[in-house]
C-alpha positions as CSV (number, residue, x, y, z in Angstrom):
1,M,165.1,-94.3,43.4
2,K,168.2,-93.2,45.8
3,D,168.0,-94.1,49.6
4,K,167.6,-90.7,51.5
5,G,167.7,-92.0,55.0
6,M,170.6,-91.8,57.2
7,S,173.8,-93.8,56.8
8,T,176.1,-95.2,59.5
9,K,178.2,-92.7,59.6
10,D,175.1,-90.0,59.6
11,F,174.0,-92.3,63.1
12,F,177.9,-91.8,64.2
13,G,178.0,-88.3,63.5
14,L,174.6,-87.7,65.2
15,A,176.0,-89.6,68.3
16,F,179.7,-88.1,68.8
17,G,178.4,-84.5,67.8
18,S,175.9,-84.8,70.5
19,M,178.6,-86.3,73.0
20,I,181.5,-84.1,72.5
21,G,180.0,-80.3,73.1
22,I,180.6,-77.9,75.6
23,G,181.3,-80.0,78.3
24,W,185.2,-80.1,77.4
25,V,185.8,-76.5,77.5
26,I,183.8,-75.5,80.4
27,S,184.0,-78.9,82.6
28,I,187.2,-80.5,81.9
29,P,188.7,-78.0,84.5
30,A,186.1,-78.5,87.2
31,W,186.5,-82.4,86.8
32,M,190.5,-81.9,87.0
33,S,190.0,-79.7,90.1
34,T,188.0,-82.4,91.7
35,A,189.8,-85.2,91.1
36,G,193.5,-84.1,90.1
37,S,194.7,-84.3,86.5
38,V,195.6,-87.9,87.1
39,G,192.5,-88.4,89.2
40,A,190.4,-87.1,86.5
41,I,192.1,-89.5,83.5
42,I,191.3,-92.1,85.9
43,A,187.7,-91.2,86.6
44,V,187.0,-91.0,82.5
45,A,188.6,-94.0,82.2
46,L,186.2,-96.0,85.2
47,T,183.5,-94.4,83.7
48,M,184.2,-95.0,80.0
49,C,184.5,-98.8,81.3
50,M,180.9,-98.3,83.3
51,I,179.5,-97.0,80.5
52,I,180.6,-99.7,77.7
53,P,178.5,-102.3,79.1
54,I,175.3,-99.9,78.5
55,G,176.8,-99.3,74.8
56,F,176.8,-103.1,74.5
57,V,173.0,-103.2,75.5
58,Y,171.9,-100.0,73.4
59,G,173.6,-101.6,70.7
60,E,171.8,-105.5,70.7
61,L,168.8,-103.5,71.3
62,T,168.9,-101.5,68.6
63,A,169.7,-103.3,65.8
64,S,167.6,-106.2,67.2
65,L,164.0,-104.4,68.0
66,K,162.7,-102.1,65.0
67,V,160.1,-99.8,66.7
68,S,160.3,-95.9,67.0
69,G,160.9,-94.4,70.0
70,G,164.1,-95.8,71.4
71,E,164.4,-96.8,75.0
72,F,160.8,-96.3,76.3
73,A,159.6,-98.7,73.4
74,Y,162.5,-101.2,73.9
75,T,161.5,-101.0,77.6
76,F,157.4,-101.6,76.9
77,K,158.7,-104.2,74.6
78,A,160.6,-106.1,77.6
79,L,159.1,-105.0,81.0
80,G,155.8,-103.4,80.1
81,K,153.7,-100.1,80.2
82,L,154.7,-98.4,83.8
83,P,158.5,-99.1,83.1
84,A,158.4,-98.0,79.6
85,F,156.4,-94.7,80.8
86,I,159.1,-94.1,83.8
87,C,161.9,-94.2,81.2
88,G,159.9,-92.2,78.7
89,W,159.0,-89.6,80.8
90,F,162.4,-89.0,82.8
91,L,164.2,-89.0,79.0
92,I,161.9,-86.0,78.0
93,L,162.9,-84.2,80.8
94,G,166.7,-85.0,80.2
95,Y,166.3,-83.5,76.6
96,L,164.1,-80.6,77.8
97,I,166.9,-79.8,79.8
98,I,170.0,-79.7,77.9
99,L,168.9,-77.8,74.9
100,P,168.5,-74.5,76.6
101,W,171.7,-74.8,78.7
102,V,173.5,-75.7,75.2
103,A,172.1,-72.9,73.6
104,I,173.1,-70.4,76.6
105,S,177.1,-71.9,75.7
106,I,176.5,-70.5,72.3
107,S,176.8,-66.7,73.3
108,L,179.3,-67.8,75.9
109,L,181.9,-68.7,73.2
110,A,180.8,-66.2,70.7
111,S,181.2,-63.9,73.7
112,Y,184.8,-64.5,73.5
113,V,186.0,-63.9,70.2
114,F,183.3,-60.9,69.9
115,P,183.7,-58.8,73.5
116,A,181.1,-56.3,72.3
117,L,178.5,-59.1,73.1
118,N,179.0,-58.2,76.5
119,S,176.9,-55.0,76.8
120,I,173.3,-53.8,77.0
121,P,172.5,-55.9,79.9
122,L,169.2,-56.5,80.7
123,Y,168.7,-58.1,83.9
124,T,170.2,-60.6,86.3
125,V,168.8,-63.7,87.6
126,F,170.9,-65.8,90.1
127,T,173.9,-63.7,89.7
128,Y,173.8,-64.5,86.0
129,Q,173.7,-61.3,83.9
130,V,171.4,-61.5,80.6
131,Y,172.6,-59.3,78.0
132,L,170.9,-58.3,74.8
133,P,173.8,-59.1,72.2
134,Q,173.8,-62.5,73.8
135,L,170.6,-63.2,73.2
136,I,170.3,-62.5,69.6
137,V,172.9,-64.8,69.3
138,S,171.5,-67.5,71.1
139,L,168.1,-67.1,69.9
140,I,169.3,-66.9,66.1
141,V,171.7,-69.8,66.2
142,V,168.8,-72.3,67.8
143,G,166.1,-70.7,65.4
144,T,168.6,-71.6,62.4
145,I,168.7,-75.6,63.7
146,V,165.3,-75.6,64.1
147,Y,164.5,-74.4,60.9
148,M,166.8,-77.2,59.6
149,N,165.3,-80.1,61.6
150,W,162.0,-78.6,60.7
151,K,162.7,-79.1,56.9
152,G,163.9,-82.3,57.4
153,T,166.6,-85.0,58.3
154,K,168.6,-84.5,55.4
155,Q,169.7,-81.1,55.9
156,S,170.4,-81.8,59.5
157,T,172.5,-84.7,59.0
158,I,174.5,-82.7,56.6
159,F,175.2,-80.0,58.8
160,Q,175.8,-82.5,61.8
161,N,178.8,-84.3,59.6
162,T,180.6,-81.0,58.6
163,A,180.0,-79.4,61.7
164,T,181.5,-83.0,63.7
165,L,184.4,-82.9,61.3
166,M,185.6,-79.3,62.3
167,M,185.1,-79.8,65.9
168,I,187.4,-83.1,65.7
169,L,190.1,-80.8,63.9
170,T,189.8,-78.3,66.4
171,F,190.4,-81.2,68.5
172,I,193.8,-82.1,67.3
173,V,194.7,-78.5,67.0
174,F,194.3,-78.0,71.0
175,I,195.9,-81.3,71.7
176,V,198.9,-80.8,69.6
177,G,199.3,-77.2,70.5
178,G,198.7,-78.0,74.6
179,I,201.3,-80.0,75.2
180,F,203.9,-78.4,72.6
181,I,203.5,-75.0,74.4
182,G,203.3,-76.3,77.8
183,D,205.2,-78.0,80.5
184,A,204.9,-81.3,81.8
185,N,205.5,-80.1,85.0
186,N,202.4,-78.2,85.4
187,I,200.5,-81.9,85.7
188,S,200.1,-81.5,89.4
189,P,198.5,-81.9,91.6
190,L,197.6,-85.5,90.4
191,F,195.2,-86.3,92.6
192,A,193.2,-84.4,94.7
193,S,194.4,-83.3,98.2
194,K,192.0,-85.2,100.5
195,G,189.8,-88.2,99.7
196,E,190.9,-89.0,96.4
197,V,189.0,-92.3,95.7
198,S,185.5,-90.0,96.9
199,S,187.2,-87.3,94.6
200,I,187.3,-89.9,91.2
201,V,183.6,-90.7,92.1
202,L,182.8,-87.4,92.1
203,A,184.2,-86.4,89.3
204,M,182.4,-89.7,88.0
205,S,178.9,-88.4,88.7
206,A,179.8,-85.3,86.8
207,I,181.6,-87.0,83.6
208,L,178.3,-89.5,83.0
209,F,176.4,-86.7,81.9
210,F,179.1,-85.6,79.4
211,M,179.2,-89.1,78.0
212,N,176.0,-88.9,77.1
213,G,174.8,-88.8,73.3
214,F,175.5,-92.6,71.7
215,D,171.7,-93.1,72.7
216,T,170.5,-90.5,69.9
217,I,170.8,-93.5,67.7
218,P,168.1,-95.8,68.8
219,K,165.6,-92.4,69.2
220,T,165.7,-91.9,65.1
221,V,166.4,-95.4,64.0
222,D,163.6,-95.0,61.9
223,E,165.5,-92.8,59.9
224,A,167.7,-95.2,58.5
225,K,168.5,-96.2,55.0
226,S,166.3,-99.2,54.1
227,K,169.2,-101.3,53.6
228,I,171.2,-100.0,56.2
229,N,173.5,-103.2,58.3
230,Y,171.9,-103.0,61.8
231,S,174.7,-104.6,63.4
232,N,176.8,-101.4,62.3
233,L,175.0,-99.4,64.0
234,G,175.7,-101.4,67.3
235,K,179.4,-100.8,66.7
236,A,178.4,-97.2,66.0
237,I,177.0,-97.0,69.4
238,V,179.9,-98.6,71.2
239,G,182.5,-96.7,69.2
240,T,180.9,-93.4,70.2
241,I,181.6,-94.1,73.8
242,L,185.1,-95.4,73.1
243,L,186.0,-92.5,70.9
244,G,184.5,-89.7,73.2
245,G,186.2,-91.2,76.1
246,V,189.7,-91.6,74.9
247,L,189.5,-88.0,73.5
248,Y,188.4,-87.0,77.0
249,I,191.7,-88.4,78.2
250,L,193.7,-86.6,75.9
251,I,192.1,-83.1,76.0
252,I,192.6,-83.6,79.7
253,I,196.3,-84.6,79.4
254,A,196.8,-81.9,76.9
255,S,195.0,-78.9,80.1
256,S,197.2,-81.0,82.3
257,F,200.3,-79.3,80.5
258,I,199.0,-76.1,79.7
259,M,198.5,-74.7,83.2
260,P,198.0,-76.4,86.6
261,A,194.3,-78.0,87.6
262,N,193.9,-75.8,90.5
263,Q,194.9,-72.4,88.6
264,I,193.0,-73.2,85.2
265,G,189.6,-73.7,87.3
266,G,189.9,-69.8,88.3
267,L,189.7,-68.6,84.8
268,G,186.2,-67.7,84.0
269,T,183.6,-69.2,82.3
270,L,185.3,-70.4,79.5
271,P,188.8,-71.7,81.7
272,L,190.9,-74.1,79.1
273,I,190.3,-71.0,76.1
274,N,191.6,-68.4,78.9
275,A,194.3,-71.1,79.8
276,L,195.8,-70.8,76.2
277,E,195.5,-67.4,76.1
278,V,197.6,-66.6,79.3
279,T,199.7,-68.9,78.3
280,T,200.5,-68.6,74.7
281,G,200.2,-64.4,75.2
282,S,198.2,-64.7,71.7
283,K,194.5,-65.1,70.7
284,I,195.0,-67.2,67.5
285,L,194.9,-70.5,69.4
286,P,192.2,-69.5,71.6
287,Y,190.1,-68.4,68.5
288,I,190.6,-71.7,66.5
289,V,190.0,-73.6,69.9
290,S,186.7,-71.4,70.5
291,F,185.3,-72.0,66.7
292,G,185.8,-75.8,67.6
293,A,184.0,-75.2,71.1
294,L,181.2,-73.6,69.3
295,M,180.9,-76.4,66.4
296,G,180.8,-78.9,69.3
297,V,178.0,-77.2,71.2
298,I,176.0,-76.6,68.0
299,T,176.2,-80.6,67.0
300,T,175.3,-81.1,70.6
301,F,172.2,-79.3,70.2
302,N,171.0,-80.2,66.7
303,G,171.6,-83.8,67.8
304,F,169.7,-83.8,70.6
305,L,166.8,-81.9,68.7
306,L,166.7,-84.6,66.2
307,A,166.7,-87.2,68.8
308,G,164.5,-85.4,71.3
309,S,161.7,-84.3,69.0
310,R,161.8,-87.9,67.4
311,L,161.2,-89.1,71.6
312,I,158.5,-86.9,72.1
313,S,156.7,-87.8,69.1
314,S,156.8,-91.4,69.6
315,F,156.2,-91.0,73.3
316,S,152.8,-89.3,72.0
317,K,151.8,-91.8,69.3
318,A,152.3,-94.7,71.8
319,G,149.5,-92.9,73.3
320,F,151.7,-91.7,76.9
321,L,150.8,-87.8,75.4
322,P,148.7,-86.0,73.7
323,D,148.2,-86.7,70.0
324,I,149.1,-83.2,69.0
325,F,152.8,-83.9,69.5
326,S,152.9,-86.7,67.3
327,K,151.8,-84.4,64.3
328,S,153.9,-84.4,61.2
329,H,154.3,-81.5,58.9
330,P,152.5,-82.5,55.5
331,K,155.2,-81.5,53.3
332,Y,158.6,-82.5,55.2
333,K,156.9,-85.3,57.5
334,T,159.0,-83.9,60.6
335,P,157.2,-83.7,64.3
336,H,156.6,-79.8,63.6
337,V,154.7,-79.0,66.6
338,T,156.9,-81.0,68.8
339,L,159.7,-79.1,67.3
340,L,157.9,-75.7,68.0
341,F,157.2,-77.2,71.9
342,M,161.2,-77.5,72.2
343,T,161.7,-74.3,70.8
344,I,160.0,-72.4,73.4
345,V,161.1,-74.4,76.3
346,T,164.8,-73.5,75.2
347,I,163.8,-70.2,74.7
348,L,162.4,-69.9,78.1
349,G,165.4,-70.9,79.3
350,I,167.8,-68.9,77.5
351,L,165.7,-66.2,79.3
352,L,166.3,-67.8,82.6
353,G,169.9,-68.0,82.3
354,S,172.7,-70.2,83.4
355,G,172.2,-69.7,87.2
356,V,168.4,-71.2,87.0
357,L,169.2,-74.3,84.9
358,L,172.6,-75.5,86.9
359,P,170.1,-77.4,89.3
360,F,168.9,-79.1,86.0
361,I,172.1,-80.1,84.5
362,I,172.2,-82.9,87.6
363,M,168.5,-83.4,86.7
364,G,169.5,-84.4,83.3
365,G,172.1,-87.1,84.5
366,I,169.7,-88.8,86.5
367,S,167.4,-89.0,83.7
368,F,169.3,-90.4,81.7
369,L,170.8,-93.2,84.2
370,I,167.1,-94.2,84.7
371,A,166.9,-95.0,81.0
372,W,170.4,-96.6,81.0
373,F,169.1,-98.8,83.8
374,C,166.0,-99.7,82.0
375,M,167.5,-100.6,79.1
376,A,169.8,-102.9,80.8
377,L,166.8,-104.6,82.9
378,S,165.3,-104.8,79.5
379,S,168.2,-106.9,78.0
380,V,168.4,-109.3,80.6
381,K,164.4,-110.1,80.6
382,L,164.7,-110.3,76.4
383,R,167.5,-112.6,76.4
384,K,165.5,-115.0,79.0
385,T,162.4,-114.9,77.1
386,H,163.5,-114.7,73.3
387,P,166.9,-116.5,73.8
388,N,166.4,-117.2,69.6
389,M,165.3,-113.3,68.8
390,D,167.4,-111.9,66.0
391,R,170.0,-110.2,67.0
392,P,172.5,-108.7,63.9
393,Y,174.8,-107.0,66.7
394,K,174.9,-109.4,70.1
395,I,176.3,-108.2,73.2
396,P,180.0,-109.5,74.0
397,G,179.9,-111.6,76.9
398,G,176.1,-112.2,76.1
399,T,173.6,-112.1,79.4
400,R,176.6,-111.5,81.9
401,M,177.5,-108.2,80.3
402,A,173.3,-107.1,80.2
403,Y,173.7,-107.9,84.5
404,I,177.0,-105.9,84.6
405,A,175.1,-102.8,82.7
406,T,172.5,-103.5,85.1
407,L,174.8,-103.5,88.2
408,F,176.5,-100.1,87.1
409,S,173.8,-98.1,85.9
410,G,171.4,-99.4,88.9
411,L,174.2,-98.3,91.7
412,F,174.8,-94.9,90.2
413,L,171.1,-94.3,90.4
414,V,170.8,-95.3,93.8
415,L,173.5,-93.1,94.6
416,M,172.5,-90.1,92.8
417,I,168.8,-90.6,94.6
418,I,169.9,-91.5,98.3
419,P,171.0,-88.6,100.1
420,G,173.7,-88.3,102.0
421,T,176.1,-90.1,99.6
422,P,179.1,-88.4,97.9
423,I,177.1,-87.6,94.8
424,S,173.6,-87.5,96.0
425,M,170.8,-84.5,95.2
426,G,170.9,-81.2,96.6
427,K,167.8,-80.1,97.9
428,I,166.7,-78.2,95.0
429,E,167.0,-81.1,92.8
430,Y,165.2,-83.1,95.4
431,I,162.1,-80.9,94.5
432,L,162.6,-80.6,90.9
433,F,162.6,-84.6,90.7
434,I,159.8,-85.3,93.3
435,S,157.7,-82.3,91.3
436,W,158.5,-84.3,87.8
437,M,157.7,-87.5,89.7
438,F,154.3,-86.2,90.7
439,L,153.5,-84.5,86.9
440,G,154.0,-88.1,85.5
441,V,151.5,-89.6,88.1
442,L,149.1,-87.3,87.3
443,L,150.1,-87.9,83.4
444,Y,150.0,-91.2,83.7
445,T,147.2,-91.5,85.5
446,F,145.0,-89.4,83.3
447,R,146.1,-91.4,80.4
448,Q,146.6,-94.9,81.3
449,K,143.0,-96.0,79.9
450,K,144.7,-94.9,76.2
451,E,145.7,-97.8,74.3
452,V,149.5,-98.5,73.8
453,V,150.7,-98.9,70.4
454,L,154.5,-99.1,69.2
455,H,155.0,-98.5,65.8
456,T,157.5,-100.9,63.9
457,T,160.0,-99.5,61.3
458,I,161.0,-103.2,60.0
459,I,159.5,-105.7,61.2
460,R,161.8,-109.1,61.3
461,K,160.3,-112.4,60.6
462,E,163.0,-114.7,61.8
463,D,162.1,-117.5,64.2
464,G,162.0,-115.5,67.9
465,A,161.7,-112.0,66.7
466,I,159.2,-109.6,68.7
467,E,155.7,-108.6,66.9
């Protein structure tokens, strides 16, 4: 009988497609405006160097601990029930935030190719105009992707791999085309006019959010083929971070050739695409890039929907959420109730618009940082308490590298939470953060008597394995 689970290639497509979405079209000009062209490259390189140790940690724990749920399950194994709840609770927030924001981006890209979508205005929320045709496009795409995930992982991964390949081809066109049609004189300003170091750190805080996506692998590891090489999963996680960082740097270089950073930033909601149109005087290359960006948006939505639904379902199976979220479809064996819940949240976000969602994006970055910090701490703890645990993929540098991952993730987390730092949250973000914490306290208190059960995918019997 053919093994229908996910292969290493499928996991890489899931992670890379989730990481490189709309961020490169909308956010890269903002990074360049904040830090300058060379400053933005340095910011990406430093962010990549900071996240690689975290990727090592993810690779080792994913390959070693065969339990469903990803980060919160690994945290429970190492640190206990409360840290596991905190990790999972904030991760859920991150996934619920990112889905509607990505869904709105779908209509923005479609509107560039089909300007008629910018018609029939319905209402305005915080200066964001909601149009009926855009709303319909977002809902159709979201409905299609949800349906694929409803039917099972196979359809979702086939689509993810195909769309990711199309996206990568578009990146090549953009990078080569941008350097060919551009001018090296446009790369100035190289750095921000004031506060070079602080501007690079500020850009790094934004880049962190767009380097996420490699974490989709541990949440879906129970979908793996029965004979998969778990060492390769660890390599896929780190490879995603490396390729994503290098790709961002190449896009920044190409963008710098096309137009100076201080000019690109003022070219609307799709600055890179508009800059291409202004520079070339043609819509052919911008249309190609729009298609690639659309593929990126869709792969991001598909990847985070797949991983997020498994996260919430596993969180429920463990006893942290009501049992209804862990129900599986009788035929397709997918978490259909959780998928329905995430669809409703996404639709509500689409109706509210990006003006309301913007403060939530910062919260999403903090949510993922909390998970990274928990994973790093868990790795340190398990390396001390279970030194002989079977580790198909081992962290280069061992425990020292795990400490480095803890330091990097903890430092950025503190800087974002403590008021007054260059990258600290704003008032709205603090209100949202405290509100989510309060809801978490209520839920944890209500369900603290519920026994926490982790569902093992594959139990390794080698000496030192954790049962």
